[in-house]
N, C-alpha and C positions, 0 to 999 in steps of 0.2 A: 504493500500500500504506500509505503514511504517512497519507493521508486516511482510509483505512478504519479504521486503529487509532484515529485521532482521533475518528471517528464513534462507534465502540464505547465509547470512554471517556466521551463525552458522554451516551450512552444509559445507561450504568451509573451515572453521576453523577445523572442525572434519576430513575432508579429508587430510588437511595438517598435522594434528596430527598423523593420521594413517601412512602417508608417512614417517614422521620423525621416528616413532616407527620402521617401517620396515628397514629404513636405519640404525638406531642405532643397531637393532638386527643383521643385516648382518655384521656390523663392529665388532660384538663380536664373529663371527665365527672364531675358531682357524685356523691359517695357516696350510697348509699341512706340515706334518712332514717328513723331509728327514732322512732316516735311513742310518747311516754311517756303511759300512761293517766292521765287526770285522777282526782282523788279521787272524783268522781261515777261514773266508769267502774269504779273499784275496788269501790265500794259496790254498784253495780248487779250486778256480776259475782258477788257473794256469793249472790244468789238464782238458783237453777238450775231453777226450775219450768218455764220455757218450753223450756229446752234438753233436759230429761229426761222431759217429760210422756208422750211416746209409748212410753217404756220401762217404764211403770208401770201397774198395775192397781189400781182402788180396792178397799180392804178394807171390807166392809160388816157391820153388825150390825142386828138387828131392834129397832125402837123401839116397844114396846107403848104408849107414852104419846102417840104421834102419831096424827093422823087417818088414815083408811084410804087416802087418796090418796098417802101417802108414808111407808110404814112402814119401809122400808129406808133407813138413813142411813150415810154414809161416816164411818169412824173412823180410817182410815189409808191409806197407800200401800204396795204391795208390788211390788218389782221383778219383772216378769213372768218373767224367766228364773229368778230365785230361787224364785218361787212354783212353777213347773213342776218344778224340780229337787229342791226341798227341802220347801217347806211342804205341798204336796199329798201328801207321803209321811208326814207326821206323823199318828199314830194315837192314839186314846184307849185306855183300859184294855180295851175290848172289841174292839180291833183295827179299829175303824171310823175312817175318815178324819176329821180335825178340820176341815179346810178343803175347800171345793169350788170349782171354777171353773165359774161358771154365768152365764147371761144373765138380767139383772134389769131390770125397767122402773123408770125413775126418775119423779119427780113431774111431769115434762114429757111423760110418755108415750113416752119414748125408751128403747129397750132397749140396755143396756150390758153388756159383759163385766165380771165382777166376781169377786173372791175373797170367799166368804161363810163364816160359821161354820155348819157343818152342823147343829149342835145348835139353831140359831136358826130353821131352816126350819119346824119344827112349830109355831112361835109364830104363824104366819099363821092357824092354826085356833084356838088357845087360848093366851092369855097367862098367865103365872104371876106370882107375887109379885115385885116389883122386887128385894127383897133376896135372895131365893132365886136369881133369875136372875143377879144381880151375883156371888154366891158361886160359882155354877156356872161362869160364864165365867172368873172368876179362877182357879178350880181347873184349868180346861182350859188356860189360858195358862201356868200353872205347869208343866203337863205338857209344853207346847211348849218351855219354857225348858230342861227336863231333856233333851229330845231334841236341841235345838240344841247343848247342851253336850256331849252324847255324840258328836255328829257333828263337833265341832271348829269349829263356826261361831262360838261364843263360847268364851273361855278360862276364864271363871268367872262365877258368879252374883254380882250386886251386892246390897248390903244394902238399897238403896232400892227402893221400889215406885212406879211412875208410874201415874196415873189414865188411863183411856181415855175420851176425850170424843167426843161427836158433832160432826161438822163443820158442822152447819147453823147453829151459832152463829158470828157473825163474830169475836168475841173470846173469850178464855179464859173458860170457864164453870165456876166452882168448885162448882156445885150438881149438875149432871147428870153422873153417872159411870156408865159401863156395866160397868167391870171394873177390876182392877188388873193391871199387868204388870211383870215384873222389868225394872229399868232397863237391864240388859245386852242384852235382846232388843228393847226398844222401838224402836230405830232400824230394825230389820229389818222391823217391821210399819208403820213410818211414822206412829206415833202422835205427837201433839204433844209436843215437848220443851220444858220450861219451865226457865229458868235465872234465878238471882238474882245480882246483881253490886253490889259496893260500891267506889266510887271514893274513895280517901283522898287528899286534896290539902292542900297547905300554902300559907299566905298571908303576904305581907309587908304589915304595917300601918304606915301613916304618917298621923299625925293621925287623921282619921275615915275615911280611904280604905284599902280592902283590895284587894290585887292578888294573884291566884293565881299562884304562882311555879312550882309543879310538882305532879306526880301520882305516887304510888307505884304501880309495876307489880310483878307477881309472876312469876317464872320458873317454869314448870311443871317438876316433877321429871322426871329422865330415865327414871324407872320408869313414868310415866303411859302408858296404852295408846294414847291419842290425843294427837297433837301434843306429844310430850315436848320440853322445852327451849324451847318458845315462851313468849312473854310474854302475860300476862293482866292485866285490871284487878286492883287490890289483892286483891280477894276475888271468886271465881267458883265457883258451885256449882249442881248440879241441884236441882230442887224436888220433894221427896218428898210423898206424899199426906197424911202425918200431921202436917204443920206448916204454919202460916200463912207468908206471905212474910216478914213481919217476924221471926217466931220462927226461921225458917231462916237469914236473913242474920245474925242475932245469933249463932247456933250456928257458922255457917261463918266468920264474922269472927273469932271467938275461936280456932277450931281452926286456921285457915290463917294468920292474921296476928297473933294475940294482942291483938286489939282489945278493950279493956274494955267490958263489956256496958252500963255506965252511960253511955257515950258515944253509944249508939244509942237515945237517948230524945229525941224531938223536943220534949219539954216542958221539958227542962233544957239549960242552956248553961253548961258548966264547962270549966276547963283549956284555954281557947281552942279549944273544939270546937263544931261546928255540924252537926247531922244533919238531912238532908232526904230526904223520900220522894217518888220520882218514878214509882211503880208505876202511877199512873193513866194513864200514856202509854207503854205497852210498845213495844218494837221487835218486828216480826214479819217474819221472813225464812225462805223455804223453802230449807234447806241440804241438802248431801249430801257424802259422802266424795269425795276427789279422783277415784276411779275411777267415780263416778256412783252408787254403791250407797247405801243407807240414806237415801233422800230423806225429809225430814220438815219439818214447820213448826216453827221454833224461835221461842220467845217469850221475850224478854229483859226482865226487870224490873230497874230500877236504883235504887240509893240513893247519895247523896253524903255524905261526912263530911269536914269540915275538921278536921285534926288539928294538935296543937302542932308547931311547927317543929323542936323537938328530939326528937320521938318517932320511933322506928324500929320498923317492924313486925317481928315475930318468928315464924318458922315453928314451928308446934306439932305438927301431925299428919304432917309429911313429904310433904305434897302439893306443897309449894313448895321449890325449892332455894335461891333467893335473892330479895331485893327490891332494887329500884333506884328512886331518885327521878328521874324524867324531868322535865327542864325543859319548859316549854310549847313552846319552839322545837324541842327534840329530839323531842317527841311529834308535833308537826305534821310534821316531816320524815319520821318513821317512818310515819305514816299516809298521807302523800303518796306515798312511794316506797320505803319499807323493807319488809322481809319477816321481821322478828323477832317481831312481834305475831301471835298466832293469828289467822288471817284473819277469822273470824266476829266476833272481839272488836274489829276495827277500827270496826265500827258502834257498839258500846257506848262506846268511847272518843271517837269523833267526836261522838256525841250529847252526851256530857259537855261537850265543848268548845263545841258550839253552844249548849248550855243556859246556859253561863257567858260567852257572847260572846267566846270566845278565838280564834276562827278569823280568818285574815287578811281584810282588807277586800276584796281583789280576788276573794274567793270569795263575797262577800255575795249576788251575783246567783244563786248556786246553792243558797242556804240552803233554800228551800222544796223544790227538787228533791231535795236531800240527805235532808231529813226524809221525803219521800215514798218515796224509795228504801229507807229503813230501816223502812218501815211498809207492807209489800206486802200486797195482797189474798191471801187463801188460794186455793190452786189446788184446784179441785174437778174430779174426774174422773167424778163420778156425778151 
């Protein structure tokens, strides 16, 4: 009996030993590794064209000025579910539908599903004066604005009007305009969104050498309908149809940050200021809201302004709640891993840093890839 108890004790001891070994072994299992996205990953993620393309239908208008092989041109993207639930129910003053879902042949001879302006269909037989057509379409889009407002899709009309451009031009074409559309509904039609930005920076000067020390960022007011309380470049604004890029940035700079208009003259250098125009090299990214709606091509034009080190921007129109002078180190950390800057504006601020050779050396191998990621080709669905 004694030997039996001894045997059972040995067995129990071995079982406990095996259990301890298993527990110890499991504790040695390395924890799951969290991969931090690189700055290149973060910039590439801003463009959502590949991710969302199957959920959208091209918006077409008829171009009387083109040859007969390709008269229909794409002017926007409409989310297919939104088209079916809302746009196809919009009617004109005669209670006729404004939009139609139709099959249209593109210039390659391929038939595509598209959302077309019903009023444009008769233009295949006879074209009318460009200005008359422009006015007619603008009036129709004004009707759409009122209907989307009454349906609660938008909360208010905007004071700015955006131009509707054909997509067959690779870059922003300031000459060919098909219509004007209220800024508030433009994202729902996927028409090009054009923005202007001013980066105000301060320098430390020693002898003949200047070093950029920081950049002023603006915190969006909590009342903003999109991305309230996020940080933007010093000045950021949409581009209305009735102003040039330079006229608009001068207006926005005064209204949002109190920038003296005389500082925005590239022909004069005063009060330790230096104004430079970089609009010949815009950023082009296809952006959307977090839920995937309002897919549109965003075109960002930038200007840079060196400001006196003792100057402080002042909010004038209430669009900005506060300003902060970010050091270059703080800005680099924010762009690399932070979430305080409005996501799309990461590209504008990164482009500023690359333009002034402010990015760390170990990222130099990614410089061209970063530039390419911020200048994406347009997504064509037609």
